[in-house]
Steps between C-alpha positions, in 0.01 A plus 500: 500500500613421147636797307573331168434712194383314192261532211180299512460297180243625254187289468456372145180372335662160440804319649834602351819302556755763607836567343778343702661753733792330674550590865184710523409352840848420632459774761179357649560282801335437838660585832730233643383367835696612804700253704229510768225412252712225344594340830139510617406266216812283524715638219851653509499873562734601220738376232816368661818341373437173322148589394564368149563145623197514728281619212617222271445247778146630545438472126621141513266429790201642313588313180512178698177569683286630213531300179289758316765770550766300318254406224407866446865609488585227248191512280499854358587522129472881482210483256371839615138395553504661845685817404199730464280328759636668814317814611827645628668470160191643328507795738874567501665357188791378715614175335595344834130511583437253220438174689764316295763763585401510865533120516843522336634702792485178702546261207845643420615439858339156506690399187829622646484295818264210429562388139802332342517744210474802726776378730745432216390723209301783661520747213361247254177458699455850639599402853615768745652509846282619787654841569369797694398666170300190405340491845405868462329416170310224680395749766363746244319269260383218726334779696327610179308173471162462669502120463174531305582203270349655187814413306454131586161500324666589171824300540493187279697317771300632794801668663385679812702816557332539840686196633829636371428837660410332829824299492709811425343688789563210736865489394533874559333473842738220594805725454357813664323685216136486599220729397397740778129507411438126487728395785374769737145383433593136562658600830183683608288201414714256697499735800144632503292301252440735210690697237410838644609430856151557642483370860191312619339792690531730197345233280213448742436873520497525119244221470277660763514821301389312189202356685396851601542634148293220345230544766482872423486431127254209493328486837604134527733351761764336283782356709871495419614250763852429620633182668158340544538132588256260340423720198440307180729710277846645557545789258862576410526822303770755413563744784440794265131399520486621859531869430631610159270618221369343287600173669282544808188516282559138402540396865168669572356296213633172640332569831171577331517173303558296815222690680248459219578129470487438874857363506698541822850622434804658657829666428807403701750733668760223461441461125373845405685494168436308181801642317816289498812683384703182540387435144644826373848439643496137386550360849279201570596481868363850560203415280433196722547687830254767393244239390539315831334795675181422308511136604561589863214750502260253337584234761471739794165639385354164394366627166355276228596707195786729401410779257753730330411861420579711194878466466665365187825351623334391826260287298787364291681393817184361659393311189841372393704465820295480820419131468858378456667762720276482806230242431206737460251300296722202435863412452655546842568192707619641832263465800374859483426479127313174554305658788403796283394278210268310732361827639421676170173424324574274200188621319680826422820578312780571743593776456214684329526835324247759614377522139432125497298531818303802380427351157381174657261698723375697200437183300304351787286812532623579850609855415273765350610822332372833379715529189389854425703621801805456280346672199732799535788266424595373157730214589789307352708228665877472541622140532772505764800303377547265796135397487489474122816296442569314823167389645146390433154548644198279492464161334557599138821607321509877473285552807744767620388704198126426492411508870605862576330616180184307585489672838540842339216427256281381788541827691528759220335574167788650302808292424747510209811294434836643409673371185519119496879493466528693830276290727465150645817292456659775286430772755754771563640544849410820685871583511536503879506132591788273596627730775517815287230695685742756639539869421871497418416293190196704400642557152504131407157459660351779291664386177414136569134595532495635143343195325216479751441875484475482119246217521304694761507818290349308207190394697473840663486661157273237346259425784547771761648258756557672833575207732761224468433216742766254610563243775853590610620733774826578322314586178273735695794672671702520177220640285398750768853639472556487123157579353549877549825487302290398198223751558253268677338557838635264764140407586479303176647194675313290756413150611238253381356483850487878505231462233339215697490721809303771320236273349442233764171493688534471876247423768302247293445134591770283345 
């Protein structure tokens, strides 16, 4: 367990840009992965002689492969527009958590080895050699970035710090400095099929228990099927949904939606995980291998639709990468991708977010609700960063903002928005994304949550809000942990389909 001692930031009635406090978070760093964890995911087990040359070679490979990385490293003019946009800087005051300063940790090395001026006149352009001290700075501050991309919204050049963070982490992995939390999870997923390492029998037993609980609660036989061939829908959802609170309440809601709509569906023991930590470590090969499990499961089960549950970065990966990485929907041209494209129903988006499916059913009058069952809840909505800034829903721009809110308003009577500068595209990250959801870095998680906690406090004081809905498993896990630090009950956070589950009418003709 984490034993870090730190002071929780004070909530203020309005956002305050902190005074710069150099080195405030220099001590905060995640555990380094063991040699066994590293080797299990194909990376060196530790730093060895010659690591500097290997790191520079990896940087060169990434610069050649991803044109955007070189553009981002060249384009910054240090205008400062991003400086106060990062939740980690706002919560800590550490200047290296300003996005521009975090980028410069790599930019200085890039200039030294990949630009004419840096090779011949390094001091004139702020170029530095890649030393162990520089690598240690990378380790600290590139593991204090949740890849939320808020800074890119405000950058006049559109520089995406997330891509720079991803590249830095891939370089570090390539020389033996990998993050224990993310790499251990990736290893579990490759071996077993989900981030938590739940074997098939345990998963099946959990789902049977859910069926019994829902039967006891509602009197209706709602099924939570596993590995059913010929089902119409394959649901891929974060593994936290299978047992952890409040996540499981959303899974219960999904099942009720499918039941009420008369849609046959199944989960898969092969692809029992929507999350894809390949994104967090910046490694597209791992990202692809993880996504391939979904394709394989869909082909084996013969489904017509693939639906993604409430997980922010899972939806980002599904929406932005599945088609080109593995041919889910369109984009792949290998025989298995072509086979899947011919199998899936072209009348539906592939993949589909669970909110898209539920909102479509609501609009068509298929689902009925008793809204008053949520009357004890005064609700606000937290836009999860990977949904807000890296995906879309529905047919209209901004659907990722309107559709979840429309669902909430369809199932509940009391809803209030947080401040406009803290929601939608400008939303603040929960503070635990990007591979930071680990107890040894609880201090940066708590301090990074400050901007969202201040926005929440404002609607609590003004409207009596007592429930913050979201559609991300990491947000749910992060807020459950950090809400008590700020004086809130951990039960304040929950899922959109947790609200759906309460209000939906079952047992009626659809």
